[in-house]
C-alpha positions, 0 to 999 in steps of 0.5 A, a space after each residue: 809664830 802666832 798659833 792662829 796663823 798656824 791654822 792658815 793654809 798658805 796659797 799655791 806656789 804657782 799662784 805667784 807668777 814669776 817673769 824673771 826680768 829685771 826690767 819687768 818685776 811682777 807683784 808674784 815676785 815681791 809678795 812674800 807667802 806665808 808667815 815669813 814675810 809678817 812681821 816686816 809687812 804693811 800689807 797682809 792678804 787673807 782669803 777666806 775660800 767658801 760659799 756657804 753663806 752665799 748657798 744658804 741665800 739661794 745664790 749661784 755657787 762658785 764663789 768659793 774659787 774667788 780668792 784663787 781667781 784674784 791672786 791669779 790675775 793680781 800677781 801677774 801685774 806690775 810692781 810700779 808705785 809699790 816697789 817699796 811696799 813689803 806685802 804679805 800673803 798668809 793664806 787662806 783660812 781653812 773652810 771645813 766645817 760649819 759657816 759659824 766656825 769658820 767665820 769665827 776662826 777668820 775674825 780672829 785672825 782678821 783681828 790680829 792683823 789689824 791689831 798689829 798695825 797691818 792693813 787687811 786685804 780680805 778675799 771672799 769667798 761670799 759676802 758673808 765674809 763681812 761679818 768677820 772682817 768687820 767684827 775684827 775692825 770693831 774689836 781690834 781698830 781705833 774707834 769709832 769704826 766705820 763700815 762702808 759696804 760697796 753693795 747693790 744690796 744692803 745686807 741686813 736681811 732677817 734670814 735664819 739661819 745667817 747667809 751672805 745676805 745677813 752680816 750687816 744686820 748681825 753686826 748692827 744687832 750685836 752691837 759691833 756697828 753703830 748704825 749710824 756709821 753704817 753706809 751702803 755705796 751704790 745701793 739700788 732700790 730694785 734689788 732691796 725690799 722696802 722693808 729693809 730700806 725702813 729698818 736702815 733709815 729708822 736706825 740712822 745708816 746712810 744708803 747712797 743709792 747708785 744714781 744719788 752718788 753719780 750726780 757729783 761723781 761716785 768716788 767725789 760723793 764718798 770723799 765728801 762724806 769722808 770728809 765729815 765723818 768722825 771715824 777713827 778707823 774704816 773697813 771697806 767691804 767691796 761686793 763685786 756684783 755692785 759693777 755691771 754684769 757686762 764688766 763683771 759676769 762672774 759673780 753670785 748675783 749678776 746686776 745689769 745695771 751697776 757700777 762701771 768698773 772704773 767707778 770701782 777702781 776709783 773708790 778703791 783708790 779713795 779707800 787706800 789712800 784714807 790714812 783710816 783705812 784699816 780693812 779693804 775686802 772684795 768678795 763675792 767673784 764667782 769665777 764659774 760665770 766669769 768670761 775671760 777672767 773679766 770679773 777676776 781681773 777687775 777685782 785684781 785691778 781694784 785691789 792694785 790700785 787701792 795698794 798703790 794709793 796707799 803706798 803714795 799715802 806711806 811715802 807722803 
């Protein structure tokens, strides 16, 4: 066993829903928890259940329970389209200690998964998870790497200490991400400082405001950008506060005018279908403020459709 994986915490068995009906199998019956299914897996799920970065950023605490809430909903979903897709849930990174130490371990585990040729599905936790996830992509995946942030916010704040609003600035300033290959999709100007708009524009990053993306359709807009990209590998960060709060109330920073759930799921399908995708991340689910698991269910369904698109591509 890889020593890195020995440090992970296997998800609770009760999260893996079983119906025990051969005519209606659920993902909880086919996804293998822990390291037992790793070698044969095409997809590996990894959680980072902490919201320390959100709290540093003065956001609403509670996202630490996000990975558990996503799993609880995801493992109740059916297996249609994924019966031949081997999936392993390695579990969660331990979250004792300082945020920087948690990030370091998450980065090392994520890099190993990506280097092993697996598709990494990363579950937050706060959006600061993008720092270790995209750093892992940068060092373990084919270059050049493209980082796509599906988010109302840029996440390039200049704050100290680092928090959930700083990950992409940290990645850019450290040279791990070429700013020309950093895209923010679904940004909203009222949610961002003009100082940070200028920061990204001056460095050649791509900012696609939500209103702009909707002119041709959000998914169609991103597909057109991808067709012109020279990226050899892609990491996708889906911050759930990009979705309007009527459909996604359970987030750290609720958004009254965001994407629809349909648009989020359509982008998840684009992510799963692109052969260059090595990482798909969901963050900022805050179950403490959710209503009837509305946000957790949306995240689970988006994850399902991303994997269904990935499975279909593998079969093609």
